[in-house]
C-alpha positions in Angstrom: 85.6 163.7 83.6 89.1 161.4 84.6 90.0 160.3 81.0 92.5 158.2 82.1 90.6 155.9 84.4 89.0 152.8 83.5 86.7 150.5 85.0 85.6 147.1 84.6 82.6 144.8 86.3 84.6 141.3 87.0 82.8 138.4 88.8 83.3 139.7 92.4 83.9 143.5 92.2 84.5 146.4 90.2 88.1 147.3 89.2 89.1 150.8 88.9 92.3 151.7 87.4 94.6 154.7 86.9 96.3 154.5 83.3 99.1 156.5 84.4 100.0 155.3 87.7 101.8 152.0 87.5 99.6 149.7 89.8 97.0 147.0 89.8 94.5 149.7 90.3 91.6 149.4 93.3 88.8 146.6 93.5 85.3 147.7 94.7 83.6 144.8 96.3 80.4 145.0 97.5 77.9 141.7 98.7 76.2 141.2 95.3 78.1 140.6 91.8 78.3 143.6 89.8 76.8 142.8 86.2 77.7 146.4 84.4 79.5 149.4 85.2 79.9 152.6 83.2 81.1 156.7 83.7 78.9 159.5 84.2 79.9 162.0 81.4 81.8 164.4 82.4 81.8 163.4 86.3 84.4 161.5 88.5 81.5 158.7 89.1 80.7 155.4 88.1 77.4 154.0 87.8 77.3 149.7 88.9 74.7 147.6 88.1 73.8 144.7 90.0 72.7 141.5 89.8 70.2 142.3 92.4 68.5 144.6 90.2 70.0 147.5 92.1 72.3 150.6 91.0 74.7 152.2 92.8 76.5 155.5 92.1 80.4 156.0 93.0 83.0 158.1 93.9 85.9 157.9 91.6 88.4 159.4 93.6 87.2 158.2 97.0 85.4 155.3 95.8 82.5 156.2 98.8 78.9 154.9 97.5 76.7 158.0 96.9 73.5 156.8 96.2 71.7 153.2 95.7 68.4 153.1 93.7 66.5 150.1 93.4 65.4 149.1 89.8 62.1 147.2 90.9 62.9 143.9 89.6 64.8 145.3 86.4 68.0 144.2 85.4 70.8 147.1 84.3 72.3 145.6 81.3 73.6 148.9 79.6 74.8 152.2 81.2 75.2 155.5 79.2 74.7 158.8 81.5 74.8 161.9 80.0 
């Protein structure tokens, strides 16, 4: 895992910053507002929970979606993946 990357779920997107680069970061936008974001341990991936009860896994370097998981009406309020 890259320990210099941070992510935050905003009101309209997920923001990703590289702490060693002098920039404002990247915005990962979707049609639905994110509610939570977390890193997959020892990986370059993040999991984003959305208000439509879906979770999506993204590659941090490419910002490409890898997988969508339907949570069946259960809201994702916390993320910790080992």
